[in-house]
C-alpha distance (Angstrom), angle and dihedral (degrees) to the residues before:
residue distance angle dihedral
M1 . . .
K2 3.80 . .
P3 3.81 114.5 .
F4 3.79 117.7 -95.9
I5 3.82 94.1 -157.3
K6 3.80 130.5 48.0
K7 3.82 121.4 177.9
F8 3.81 119.1 -133.1
K9 3.79 90.7 -118.6
D10 3.83 88.5 60.6
I11 3.81 96.0 45.5
S12 3.80 126.4 92.7
I13 3.79 135.2 171.5
N14 3.81 87.1 -91.1
D15 3.82 89.4 71.0
L16 3.82 94.2 71.0
A17 3.80 93.5 119.8
I18 3.82 91.5 52.2
V19 3.81 103.6 40.7
G20 3.83 105.3 15.1
G21 3.78 129.7 -120.0
K22 3.81 99.4 -65.7
N23 3.80 95.9 50.1
A24 3.80 93.7 40.2
S25 3.79 89.2 55.1
L26 3.81 93.0 46.7
G27 3.79 91.3 49.4
E28 3.81 91.7 46.4
M29 3.80 91.6 52.2
F30 3.79 94.5 43.1
S31 3.80 93.9 48.4
K32 3.82 99.0 37.6
L33 3.82 109.8 22.7
S34 3.81 100.5 41.5
L35 3.80 84.5 78.1
H36 3.84 87.8 64.8
G37 3.81 93.1 54.1
I38 3.81 96.8 -97.7
K39 3.79 109.5 142.1
V40 3.80 116.3 -138.8
P41 3.82 118.1 170.2
D42 3.82 111.5 -112.1
G43 3.77 121.2 -114.0
F44 3.78 148.2 128.8
A45 3.79 138.6 -109.4
I46 3.80 127.7 -125.1
T47 3.79 98.9 -142.8
S48 3.80 129.7 -127.5
A49 3.84 86.0 -110.5
A50 3.83 88.0 69.3
F51 3.81 90.3 52.3
R52 3.79 91.4 50.1
Y53 3.79 90.0 47.6
L54 3.83 91.0 53.5
L55 3.83 90.1 52.0
D56 3.82 92.3 47.5
H57 3.81 93.0 44.2
N58 3.83 90.2 55.5
E59 3.84 96.2 35.1
L60 3.81 91.1 -122.6
N61 3.81 101.2 142.2
E62 3.82 95.2 85.9
P63 3.84 96.8 43.8
L64 3.82 91.0 48.4
Q65 3.80 92.1 49.7
Q66 3.83 90.8 49.1
L67 3.80 90.3 51.1
M68 3.81 92.0 51.4
Q69 3.82 90.2 50.2
Q70 3.82 89.0 58.0
L71 3.84 91.3 57.4
D72 3.83 115.8 120.0
R73 3.80 98.1 -124.6
K74 3.80 95.8 -173.9
K75 3.79 104.8 54.4
F76 3.83 100.6 1.2
T77 3.80 90.4 -134.6
N78 3.82 92.2 155.6
L79 3.82 97.3 40.5
R80 3.80 93.6 111.0
A81 3.81 94.0 50.1
I82 3.81 94.7 44.4
G83 3.80 92.0 48.2
A84 3.80 92.7 49.4
K85 3.83 92.1 51.3
A86 3.82 92.6 47.6
R87 3.81 92.0 50.5
Q88 3.81 90.7 47.7
L89 3.79 91.3 55.0
I90 3.82 90.6 57.5
L91 3.82 97.0 38.1
Y92 3.82 92.2 53.7
A93 3.80 94.1 42.7
V94 3.81 119.4 114.5
F95 3.81 108.6 -102.9
P96 3.84 107.3 -131.5
E97 3.81 111.7 -114.0
D98 3.81 94.5 -137.7
I99 3.82 91.5 56.9
K100 3.80 90.6 44.5
K101 3.83 91.3 52.6
E102 3.82 92.9 50.6
I103 3.80 91.0 49.1
I104 3.82 93.1 49.9
D105 3.83 92.2 46.0
A106 3.83 90.9 50.7
Y107 3.83 90.3 47.2
K108 3.82 91.3 53.0
E109 3.80 91.2 48.0
L110 3.80 90.8 50.2
C111 3.80 97.3 45.5
G112 3.82 105.0 24.6
D113 3.78 119.9 -140.9
S114 3.80 94.8 -30.8
D115 3.78 121.4 85.8
S116 3.80 94.4 -121.4
E117 3.80 122.3 -173.4
V118 3.80 117.1 -99.2
A119 3.78 137.2 -174.7
V120 3.81 114.7 -124.3
R121 3.81 113.2 -157.5
S122 3.80 133.4 -179.9
S123 3.80 118.0 -125.7
A124 3.81 115.9 -174.8
T125 3.77 129.3 -161.1
A126 3.80 137.8 178.8
E127 3.78 123.5 -138.6
D128 3.80 93.6 -144.0
L129 3.83 94.7 42.9
P130 3.81 108.4 21.0
E131 3.83 94.2 173.4
A132 3.82 93.1 59.3
S133 3.80 115.8 127.3
F134 3.79 117.5 -126.6
A135 3.81 94.6 171.7
G136 3.79 115.0 167.4
Q137 3.80 95.9 2.3
H138 3.80 99.3 104.9
E139 3.79 137.3 46.7
S140 3.79 133.2 -90.8
Y141 3.82 126.7 -166.6
L142 3.78 122.0 -153.7
N143 3.79 135.0 -158.2
I144 3.80 93.8 18.6
K145 3.80 111.7 172.7
G146 3.82 129.0 -169.8
K147 3.80 133.6 17.6
D148 3.83 97.0 -87.2
A149 3.80 92.7 50.7
L150 3.80 89.8 47.0
V151 3.81 95.0 53.2
K152 3.80 90.3 46.5
A153 3.83 91.2 50.7
V154 3.82 90.9 49.5
Q155 3.80 90.6 53.4
Q156 3.81 90.0 48.4
C157 3.81 89.1 52.5
F158 3.80 89.9 51.0
A159 3.81 89.6 51.9
S160 3.80 91.0 50.2
L161 3.81 89.1 72.1
Y162 3.80 81.8 85.4
T163 3.79 102.0 48.0
D164 3.81 110.4 139.3
R165 3.79 91.1 -110.4
A166 3.84 93.1 49.1
I167 3.82 91.9 50.9
K168 3.83 91.1 48.9
Y169 3.84 91.4 45.6
R170 3.81 91.5 54.8
E171 3.80 91.4 46.7
D172 3.81 91.8 50.0
N173 3.80 92.4 48.1
G174 3.79 98.6 43.3
F175 3.82 99.9 -112.0
V176 3.79 120.7 153.0
H177 3.82 104.0 -125.2
S178 3.79 93.8 -137.7
S179 3.82 91.5 56.2
V180 3.82 95.5 59.4
F181 3.80 118.8 84.0
L182 3.79 139.5 -177.4
S183 3.77 129.8 -119.7
V184 3.81 119.0 -178.6
G185 3.80 126.3 -144.2
V186 3.80 119.8 -149.3
Q187 3.78 112.5 -163.7
K188 3.80 136.7 173.1
M189 3.77 108.5 -94.2
V190 3.79 120.3 -107.3
R191 3.81 106.1 -151.7
S192 3.77 97.0 -137.5
D193 3.81 88.7 151.0
K194 3.81 83.8 78.0
A195 3.84 92.4 47.1
C196 3.82 131.1 6.1
S197 3.79 144.3 -65.4
G198 3.76 141.5 -173.7
V199 3.77 150.1 144.3
G200 3.78 136.7 -86.5
F201 3.78 137.7 -159.8
T202 3.78 124.4 -158.7
L203 3.80 88.6 -142.2
E204 3.79 134.6 40.8
P205 3.82 103.2 -83.0
E206 3.82 97.5 -142.8
S207 3.81 102.6 45.8
G208 3.80 102.4 18.4
F209 3.83 90.8 -122.9
R210 3.81 103.6 170.0
D211 3.82 103.9 -152.6
V212 3.81 99.2 70.7
I213 3.77 135.0 70.2
H214 3.79 114.4 -143.8
L215 3.81 116.3 -154.8
S216 3.79 126.7 -179.2
G217 3.77 129.2 -178.9
V218 3.80 147.0 176.2
W219 3.78 136.4 -168.2
G220 3.79 112.7 -93.1
L221 3.79 126.2 0.7
G222 3.78 120.7 4.6
E223 3.79 92.3 -125.4
N224 3.81 87.8 92.9
I225 3.82 89.2 62.5
V226 3.80 93.3 46.7
Q227 3.79 92.7 48.0
G228 3.78 91.6 41.8
S229 3.79 90.8 -132.0
V230 3.82 92.4 139.3
T231 3.78 136.8 31.5
P232 3.83 107.0 -113.1
D233 3.79 132.0 -148.7
E234 3.81 111.7 -97.8
F235 3.80 130.0 -151.9
Y236 3.80 130.1 -174.4
V237 3.81 118.4 -160.0
F238 3.82 121.7 -169.7
K239 3.81 108.5 -135.1
P240 3.84 100.9 -151.8
M241 3.82 91.8 54.9
L242 3.81 92.4 41.3
L243 3.81 87.9 59.0
K244 3.83 89.4 49.3
G245 3.80 92.6 52.0
K246 3.81 93.7 -114.9
K247 3.80 128.1 140.0
A248 3.80 91.0 -80.8
I249 3.82 101.0 172.9
I250 3.79 100.1 107.7
Q251 3.82 97.2 172.7
K252 3.80 137.3 23.7
K253 3.79 120.4 -177.9
M254 3.78 120.5 -175.3
G255 3.80 114.3 -141.1
E256 3.80 123.1 -155.8
K257 3.86 92.8 -117.1
A258 3.82 89.0 -167.9
K259 3.81 94.6 171.9
T260 3.82 134.1 45.9
M261 3.80 118.7 -159.5
V262 3.80 114.0 -143.5
Y263 3.80 139.1 165.1
A264 3.78 120.3 -97.0
A265 3.80 110.5 -164.0
D266 3.80 111.9 -128.9
E267 3.80 111.6 -158.9
K268 3.84 92.2 -160.4
S269 3.81 93.8 52.4
L270 3.78 130.5 66.8
T271 3.80 89.6 -141.9
S272 3.79 132.6 55.8
T273 3.76 120.2 -103.4
L274 3.79 119.8 -137.9
L275 3.77 127.4 -122.8
N276 3.80 125.6 -165.6
I277 3.79 103.8 -152.1
D278 3.81 129.8 -176.8
T279 3.80 112.2 -91.4
P280 3.82 111.7 -124.1
K281 3.81 111.8 -108.1
E282 3.82 93.8 -116.8
K283 3.82 90.9 55.6
Q284 3.80 91.7 48.3
E285 3.80 86.1 58.5
Q286 3.82 93.1 51.9
Y287 3.78 127.5 79.8
V288 3.81 110.6 -117.6
L289 3.82 90.6 -131.8
S290 3.79 132.7 44.4
D291 3.81 117.9 -132.8
K292 3.81 88.5 -105.4
E293 3.82 90.4 55.5
I294 3.81 92.0 46.1
Y295 3.81 89.6 54.6
Q296 3.80 91.7 46.5
L297 3.81 92.8 53.1
A298 3.81 91.5 42.9
K299 3.81 91.9 52.7
W300 3.78 90.7 48.4
A301 3.81 89.5 49.3
T302 3.82 92.2 53.3
K303 3.82 90.4 49.5
I304 3.81 91.7 49.2
E305 3.81 90.5 48.8
A306 3.81 91.2 48.1
H307 3.81 90.8 49.4
Y308 3.80 94.3 51.4
Q309 3.83 92.8 34.3
K310 3.80 92.7 -137.6
P311 3.83 138.5 79.8
M312 3.79 111.1 -78.1
D313 3.81 139.8 -151.4
I314 3.82 108.4 -143.9
E315 3.81 136.6 -170.6
W316 3.81 118.4 -153.0
A317 3.79 135.7 -179.4
K318 3.78 139.2 -175.3
D319 3.80 120.9 -138.8
G320 3.80 111.5 -129.8
F321 3.79 93.3 -151.8
S322 3.81 101.0 46.8
N323 3.86 96.2 24.5
E324 3.82 87.1 -136.8
L325 3.80 123.6 141.8
Y326 3.81 120.4 -129.9
I327 3.79 138.5 -174.1
L328 3.81 109.2 -129.3
Q329 3.76 100.5 -179.6
A330 3.81 143.6 -5.1
R331 3.77 127.6 -168.3
P332 3.82 134.0 164.8
E333 3.80 116.0 -85.7
T334 3.80 105.0 -113.5
V335 3.82 107.6 -170.6
H336 3.81 109.9 58.6
T337 3.80 95.9 28.5
Q338 3.81 87.6 66.7
K339 3.81 94.7 50.0
N340 3.78 130.3 85.8
P341 3.84 105.2 -124.9
N342 3.81 90.0 -154.7
L343 3.82 91.9 64.8
I344 3.81 112.8 75.0
H345 3.79 129.6 174.2
E346 3.77 106.7 -152.9
Y347 3.80 115.4 -159.1
Q348 3.79 122.7 -161.5
L349 3.79 130.4 -179.1
L350 3.79 109.9 -132.1
K351 3.79 92.7 -162.0
K352 3.80 135.3 15.4
G353 3.78 123.6 -138.5
E354 3.77 139.0 -177.0
M355 3.80 109.9 -40.4
I356 3.81 116.2 -132.4
T357 3.81 100.6 -178.2
E358 3.79 142.6 -27.4
G359 3.80 139.3 -148.0
V360 3.79 144.4 146.5
A361 3.81 110.9 -32.3
I362 3.80 117.5 -132.2
G363 3.80 112.2 -164.1
T364 3.79 125.3 -7.0
K365 3.79 102.8 -98.2
V366 3.80 133.9 116.4
T367 3.80 123.2 -144.9
T368 3.79 138.6 167.8
G369 3.78 129.3 -150.4
I370 3.77 149.3 119.2
A371 3.80 114.8 -55.9
R372 3.77 115.1 -128.3
I373 3.81 116.3 -167.6
L374 3.81 109.9 -149.0
E375 3.80 126.5 -178.2
S376 3.81 97.0 -166.1
P377 3.83 142.5 -11.9
K378 3.81 86.9 -87.3
D379 3.82 87.2 75.6
A380 3.82 90.2 63.1
D381 3.81 93.5 115.6
S382 3.82 91.4 65.4
L383 3.82 92.3 58.8
N384 3.80 117.4 90.6
Q385 3.79 123.9 -159.1
G386 3.82 111.2 -81.5
E387 3.79 96.6 17.8
I388 3.80 122.6 128.0
I389 3.80 119.3 -109.2
V390 3.81 115.1 -136.0
T391 3.80 114.7 -174.8
D392 3.80 144.7 137.6
M393 3.81 94.8 -101.7
T394 3.81 139.3 -38.4
S395 3.79 134.6 -126.4
P396 3.83 133.1 -173.2
D397 3.83 88.5 -81.2
W398 3.81 87.0 71.7
D399 3.82 93.9 59.6
P400 3.84 98.0 97.1
I401 3.82 93.2 56.8
L402 3.81 99.6 36.3
K403 3.80 89.8 75.0
K404 3.82 89.0 70.4
T405 3.80 95.2 56.3
A406 3.81 130.0 96.9
A407 3.83 92.6 -155.7
I408 3.80 141.2 -4.9
I409 3.81 126.3 -131.2
T410 3.81 121.2 -176.5
N411 3.80 136.1 177.7
K412 3.78 92.6 -139.9
G413 3.79 137.2 33.5
G414 3.76 145.0 76.1
R415 3.79 140.1 -126.5
T416 3.80 91.6 -71.3
S417 3.82 98.9 40.8
H418 3.79 121.4 119.9
A419 3.82 92.6 -102.3
S420 3.83 90.8 53.0
I421 3.80 94.7 47.9
V422 3.81 93.6 47.7
A423 3.82 92.2 45.7
R424 3.82 89.7 55.6
E425 3.79 91.5 47.5
L426 3.82 91.9 48.9
D427 3.83 91.3 41.7
V428 3.81 93.0 -128.1
P429 3.81 126.2 130.9
A430 3.78 119.2 -104.2
I431 3.78 135.4 -172.5
V432 3.80 114.0 -158.2
A433 3.82 133.8 178.3
S434 3.82 92.1 32.2
G435 3.79 90.0 144.0
N436 3.78 94.8 -150.7
A437 3.82 111.5 32.0
T438 3.80 94.7 122.3
E439 3.82 89.7 53.1
K440 3.80 99.3 41.8
I441 3.82 100.3 40.6
K442 3.80 118.2 69.2
D443 3.78 121.3 -137.4
G444 3.81 109.6 -104.8
E445 3.82 92.9 17.1
L446 3.81 119.1 141.5
I447 3.82 107.9 -121.9
T448 3.81 142.2 169.6
V449 3.81 119.2 -133.2
S450 3.81 112.0 -155.6
C451 3.81 121.7 -169.0
C452 3.82 95.4 156.9
E453 3.82 97.4 89.1
G454 3.81 100.2 77.7
K455 3.78 130.1 -82.6
T456 3.80 92.1 -30.8
G457 3.80 115.0 79.6
Y458 3.81 123.0 -154.9
V459 3.80 134.2 -153.6
Y460 3.80 113.3 -150.9
K461 3.80 130.9 -169.9
G462 3.79 116.7 -104.2
K463 3.78 132.2 -4.8
L464 3.80 111.3 -43.6
P465 3.81 122.9 -166.2
F466 3.80 117.7 -111.8
E467 3.77 137.9 166.1
V468 3.78 133.4 -141.3
K469 3.79 122.3 -147.0
D470 3.78 117.4 -163.7
L471 3.79 107.1 -145.7
D472 3.80 120.2 -166.8
F473 3.80 114.1 -171.5
T474 3.81 94.5 174.3
N475 3.78 97.8 103.4
V476 3.81 100.9 24.5
K477 3.79 108.2 140.8
M478 3.80 111.3 -147.4
P479 3.84 119.0 -141.4
K480 3.81 116.4 -97.0
S481 3.79 101.6 -139.2
T482 3.80 107.4 19.2
E483 3.79 121.0 65.8
V484 3.81 116.4 -132.7
M485 3.80 109.4 -141.3
M486 3.80 131.7 178.2
I487 3.80 134.2 -126.7
V488 3.83 108.1 -134.9
G489 3.79 133.0 171.5
D490 3.81 108.2 153.0
P491 3.83 114.2 76.2
E492 3.80 89.8 -163.0
K493 3.81 90.4 68.0
A494 3.80 96.4 41.8
F495 3.81 100.0 95.2
K496 3.79 92.4 49.7
L497 3.82 92.5 45.7
S498 3.81 91.4 51.7
F499 3.82 88.3 74.8
Y500 3.82 91.2 61.6
P501 3.82 114.5 97.6
N502 3.79 105.8 -93.6
D503 3.81 146.9 136.4
G504 3.80 94.4 -137.8
V505 3.80 138.8 -71.3
G506 3.79 115.3 -48.8
L507 3.79 94.4 -177.8
M508 3.77 126.7 23.2
R509 3.79 110.0 -179.9
I510 3.81 111.9 -152.7
E511 3.81 92.5 -167.3
F512 3.82 90.3 86.4
I513 3.81 91.4 56.9
I514 3.81 92.1 46.8
T515 3.81 93.3 48.3
H516 3.81 99.8 42.0
F517 3.79 106.2 28.2
I518 3.81 106.6 23.8
Q519 3.83 98.7 29.0
V520 3.83 92.9 176.7
H521 3.80 128.0 100.6
P522 3.84 106.4 -111.5
M523 3.82 92.7 -130.7
A524 3.81 89.5 55.0
L525 3.80 86.8 59.7
V526 3.81 93.5 44.9
K527 3.82 91.1 50.3
F528 3.81 97.6 30.4
N529 3.81 94.3 134.2
E530 3.81 90.8 53.0
L531 3.82 95.7 54.2
K532 3.79 112.5 118.4
D533 3.82 100.8 -169.9
R534 3.82 106.0 90.0
S535 3.80 94.4 -162.1
V536 3.82 90.4 54.5
K537 3.81 91.4 48.8
Q538 3.79 90.0 49.3
K539 3.82 92.5 51.5
I540 3.80 90.8 49.4
E541 3.81 91.0 46.6
E542 3.81 90.5 52.8
L543 3.82 91.5 52.6
T544 3.80 96.2 41.9
H545 3.81 102.9 30.7
H546 3.81 94.1 125.5
Y547 3.83 90.0 50.6
P548 3.83 112.1 77.5
D549 3.83 85.8 -179.0
K550 3.81 103.2 60.8
E551 3.80 93.4 -166.6
Q552 3.82 89.9 57.7
Y553 3.81 89.1 58.5
F554 3.82 89.7 62.7
V555 3.82 93.8 43.8
D556 3.81 94.5 48.1
K557 3.80 96.3 45.0
L558 3.81 93.4 46.5
A559 3.81 92.2 44.1
Q560 3.80 92.1 50.5
G561 3.80 92.3 50.3
I562 3.82 92.8 48.2
A563 3.82 92.1 42.9
T564 3.81 92.1 52.3
I565 3.80 91.9 55.5
A566 3.82 92.4 40.9
A567 3.82 90.6 50.9
A568 3.80 92.9 46.9
F569 3.82 91.1 57.5
Y570 3.83 99.0 30.9
P571 3.02 128.8 172.2
K572 3.82 90.0 18.5
E573 3.80 118.4 93.1
V574 3.82 117.2 -87.3
I575 3.80 112.9 -167.3
V576 3.81 110.6 -156.1
R577 3.78 115.5 -158.5
M578 3.79 111.3 -148.0
S579 3.80 115.4 -124.5
D580 3.80 117.2 -56.9
F581 3.79 104.8 176.6
K582 3.77 117.5 144.9
T583 3.83 117.3 -125.5
N584 3.83 92.9 -101.0
E585 3.82 89.9 51.8
Y586 3.82 93.1 47.5
A587 3.81 88.9 49.2
N588 3.82 89.9 60.0
L589 3.82 91.3 63.0
I590 3.81 116.6 94.8
G591 3.81 107.0 -79.5
G592 3.81 90.8 5.0
S593 3.78 98.6 119.7
D594 3.84 90.2 66.8
F595 3.80 92.4 59.7
E596 3.80 106.5 35.1
P597 3.82 125.9 85.6
K598 3.80 119.2 -135.0
E599 3.82 111.3 -109.9
E600 3.79 132.7 -171.6
N601 3.81 92.4 -145.8
P602 3.84 110.9 21.2
M603 3.82 90.6 174.0
L604 3.82 89.1 69.9
G605 3.78 98.4 27.8
F606 3.80 139.0 71.7
R607 3.82 100.4 -9.1
G608 3.79 141.6 117.7
A609 3.80 120.3 -0.2
S610 3.80 95.3 2.0
R611 3.80 90.6 67.6
Y612 3.79 96.9 52.7
Y613 3.82 98.0 71.0
N614 3.82 96.5 30.5
D615 3.82 116.9 103.8
L616 3.81 89.5 -129.4
Y617 3.83 90.3 68.1
K618 3.81 109.2 5.4
E619 3.83 93.4 106.0
G620 3.81 89.5 49.9
F621 3.80 89.1 53.6
R622 3.80 87.6 50.8
L623 3.81 88.8 61.8
E624 3.82 90.4 51.2
C625 3.81 89.4 51.9
E626 3.82 91.1 47.8
A627 3.81 89.6 55.2
I628 3.82 92.2 50.4
K629 3.83 90.2 47.9
L630 3.79 90.6 51.3
V631 3.81 92.2 50.2
R632 3.80 95.5 46.1
N633 3.80 105.0 33.3
E634 3.80 104.1 31.1
M635 3.80 102.7 25.6
G636 3.81 90.8 40.0
L637 3.82 95.6 -131.4
T638 3.80 96.3 141.2
N639 3.80 90.0 158.3
V640 3.83 83.5 85.4
K641 3.80 113.2 101.0
V642 3.80 126.9 -178.9
M643 3.80 130.1 -122.7
I644 3.80 126.7 -165.3
P645 3.82 116.1 -146.6
F646 3.79 130.4 -150.1
C647 3.80 97.0 7.2
R648 3.81 104.2 172.4
T649 3.81 102.9 -172.9
V650 3.79 139.5 21.5
D651 3.82 90.3 -117.9
E652 3.78 89.3 54.0
G653 3.80 88.8 52.9
K654 3.81 90.7 52.5
K655 3.81 90.9 49.9
V656 3.82 91.1 52.6
I657 3.83 92.7 49.6
E658 3.81 88.6 48.7
V659 3.83 93.3 49.7
M660 3.81 90.8 47.7
G661 3.81 88.0 53.4
E662 3.81 90.3 51.1
F663 3.80 87.5 55.7
G664 3.82 92.3 50.5
L665 3.79 96.7 -102.0
K666 3.79 101.3 119.3
Q667 3.78 124.8 -177.9
E668 3.85 112.3 -112.7
E669 3.82 91.9 9.1
N670 3.80 107.1 126.1
H671 3.85 86.2 0.8
L672 3.81 93.4 -64.4
K673 3.80 112.7 172.5
V674 3.80 119.8 -162.7
Y675 3.80 117.2 -158.5
V676 3.79 129.8 -173.0
M677 3.79 129.7 -141.0
A678 3.80 112.4 -115.7
E679 3.79 97.2 -147.6
I680 3.81 104.4 119.4
P681 3.83 122.5 69.6
S682 3.82 88.6 -121.6
N683 3.82 89.3 62.3
V684 3.80 88.4 58.5
L685 3.78 100.6 39.2
V686 3.80 95.1 51.7
A687 3.81 97.2 26.9
E688 3.83 89.1 136.6
E689 3.81 89.7 63.0
F690 3.82 94.0 44.9
A691 3.82 88.5 50.2
R692 3.81 89.4 62.5
V693 3.83 88.9 59.3
F694 3.80 103.2 35.8
D695 3.82 135.3 46.1
G696 3.78 96.5 -133.6
F697 3.80 149.1 -21.6
S698 3.78 137.2 -107.5
I699 3.77 115.5 -164.2
G700 3.81 111.7 -134.0
S701 3.79 97.2 -157.3
N702 3.82 95.7 -172.5
D703 3.80 97.1 57.8
L704 3.79 92.9 35.8
T705 3.82 91.1 54.4
Q706 3.80 90.0 46.7
L707 3.78 93.5 52.4
V708 3.79 97.3 40.6
L709 3.81 93.0 50.2
G710 3.82 96.1 33.9
I711 3.82 92.3 -122.8
D712 3.79 125.9 147.0
R713 3.80 98.1 -136.6
D714 3.82 90.0 -155.4
S715 3.81 91.6 60.1
A716 3.80 115.2 97.6
L717 3.82 90.4 -164.4
V718 3.81 93.9 70.0
A719 3.81 99.2 23.7
D720 3.81 93.0 112.5
L721 3.83 89.5 63.3
F722 3.82 92.7 57.4
N723 3.82 106.8 105.3
E724 3.82 128.9 153.0
Q725 3.81 88.0 -161.6
N726 3.77 93.4 62.1
Q727 3.81 109.2 127.1
A728 3.81 93.7 -119.5
V729 3.81 92.1 51.3
K730 3.80 92.0 47.6
M731 3.80 90.3 50.1
M732 3.81 89.2 55.1
I733 3.82 92.0 47.2
S734 3.79 94.2 47.8
M735 3.81 90.5 46.7
V736 3.81 94.5 54.6
I737 3.83 92.7 43.9
D738 3.81 91.3 51.2
K739 3.81 92.1 47.7
A740 3.82 93.2 47.4
N741 3.80 91.2 49.8
A742 3.80 91.8 48.7
L743 3.82 90.1 50.2
G744 3.83 94.5 46.4
R745 3.80 92.2 -117.3
R746 3.81 122.7 141.0
I747 3.78 115.4 -112.9
G748 3.79 131.9 -173.3
L749 3.78 139.3 165.5
C750 3.80 130.8 -132.8
G751 3.79 117.5 -157.4
Q752 3.79 151.8 93.3
A753 3.80 99.7 -104.7
P754 3.86 98.7 81.9
S755 3.82 90.1 57.9
D756 3.81 95.2 42.4
F757 3.82 97.3 43.7
P758 3.82 120.5 40.5
E759 3.81 90.2 -165.1
F760 3.82 90.7 58.3
A761 3.81 90.8 51.7
Q762 3.81 88.2 49.4
F763 3.82 90.5 51.1
L764 3.83 91.1 53.4
V765 3.82 93.9 45.7
E766 3.80 92.7 49.0
H767 3.80 90.1 53.9
G768 3.81 91.6 51.3
I769 3.80 103.6 -109.5
D770 3.83 110.9 -178.0
S771 3.80 98.1 -146.3
I772 3.79 143.3 0.3
S773 3.82 121.7 -153.7
F774 3.80 120.8 -148.5
N775 3.77 137.5 -173.3
P776 3.83 108.6 -108.2
D777 3.80 94.7 -108.3
A778 3.81 90.4 55.8
I779 3.79 100.4 43.2
L780 3.81 98.6 96.8
N781 3.82 91.5 49.4
G782 3.78 88.8 46.5
I783 3.82 93.3 51.8
E784 3.79 90.6 48.7
N785 3.81 91.9 50.3
I786 3.82 93.0 47.4
N787 3.83 92.6 48.4
K788 3.78 90.4 50.1
A789 3.80 91.2 47.2
E790 3.81 93.0 48.6
S791 3.80 93.2 49.2
E792 3.82 92.2 47.8
F793 3.80 90.3 46.4
I794 3.82 91.5 52.7
V795 3.81 90.6 49.0
S796 3.81 90.3 49.1
V797 3.82 92.6 49.1
N798 3.81 91.4 48.3
Q799 3.80 91.3 50.5
D800 3.82 90.8 50.8
Q801 3.80 90.8 49.5
N802 3.81 91.7 49.7
E803 3.79 91.6 49.4
N804 3.81 91.1 49.6
Y805 3.81 90.1 47.9
H806 3.83 92.5 53.9
L807 3.77 91.1 46.9
């Protein structure tokens, strides 16, 4: 007779057919990875042979098969009734005494004389496809205590082979019901209800970017993450720097964590009931993990990924009594590993309408459809194929009906909630954590769901036009002589953009991070205690309340934004342009009006380099330098270089380099390169002098055109005269390229013209530009234009050489 019990220490991944995917993975980790310091709670598996024996013992195989034959396979109208009858057959079956005895003996051996709490988890397998994943289809029972409660929980797990969602899953995936069996894992309980728990991915869950670990966590049991009933804390750890021992946490996002799920002992029940209690305010304002714990989990995650040799989806928990971290589960990530990263569908809204609500965007798609507000899976009949589900939150019970929807919108949730995971699997857009979707959206209303605008998703009224571009990077041929760089500002798009063909980032604008993520004028943080406007102080306090040191808020937020982009493109060069707001733009930041002078022409006034050494902004520039230092020196992202904008004179350039040095950001130290924008005629005319101060140039074609032609580029009245291809502008550009080449200094150009006009790209290539930076939507056109220009240039040079030879 096949064994009914198998201890974790005796289980490996080769036992999939006997104990199912979940238990095989737990046994593999316990037996193989414990040696590497990874803590997995001990336990044992009740094998699929025991499940089969229970069916045989009660002669249930035939009745179950007959029930499944009665299933309406077209509309699944009787799914609920069939599932309930199937579960009843197993729940009311006589539990064989010999299986019961083996379970109780194994429980005593695991826990000793005390009736310790255990987790009881289902683990399904299929005889014809043992490696199939049945994640989330069957039940688990936590905090089970005592032999009677354990046996009951095992039988409930057995019955959960016929949950409505499991039946529908097998139908959708072509499994014969009678060929799928249940194993049950019994594992020492980790009391995360007294601490915290969460999930982790060894890739970035939205883009599939492989070099980060994404961790999320909540107080109490992890069910709140799965259900999406709270917004969790999120942490991103950059693998290459983790392995080098650097400060590898590149992003930390504090979730509201409004609820904490805990156990409430019920004396009348053999199992624990769950309570979702309000999280105390002080705990909402704390991260669930310390940096040390984040690094510990991240290191474990990299070891698990290395062991399995594939990206992994991991569950973790912290025990509130021992304060120890544990890995509860690890399974292969199934969404991005099945996609070709070189094929990208780029969605773009052609028009924006009235916004109804917003939340966390899952995916990058746009869709339109009728909104259908559903309170529970019981409302399934009111949902038509292709409509958009709007609900509070989803759970695995929703799975059968989610396959009919064109998009999912929930009030609650996070990037790793059930709704998010299912949306990725179904390849439909989702917006979670909206907070108010079920109140703001009307049932039956035509809406547009947009997830193409970054990490924030928007719901708009009506049907808005959008377009889809299918991008295939598989056979893109990169230019031989000219580097193709990108222009990037939004860290939330960085991981996705890293898959585009590129040689790095030629221009990273930090203004986007300051405007969208920091929102506060840096001098208002430096002089926070001196602010007189109470409403301004209150706004700043709301944004920075978990930062006693207001300056550190600016440094951390800016550093995390820069680090995210630098990590996405690592080890390629990322050139960060220091702030280049005009005074009117700075004044629009919170607290900005107290620190900005009024100017008649801000475009030509107090901007760029002239601010950095001036007492009005010097301390603000210090914070920018602190962020760069943090990214380069502590996070180890030395692919970050610095660029100084709007530097009018050579002396001004020297002052900026000197001030940077005062703030600990020294040119050449730790290989730091400092470039200058070539966007003022003086930069071109005395380029030789600027080259003695800076390591290279980047031509800012917009400002250079403006200043050569004397055009205010913000003025609609003279906009038609603005032209980078004007002869005078091209003379300036060719002059600075020639001088940079003669001086051995790198030179690039940032702008739209080389992608729009092949002849302009040819002009730049012929003059020997080192790099051209494009906006992401123009990069394929730009590459095509550069390749054409390079090939024509080579032909032209060869012809000249042949003519000279014949002469």
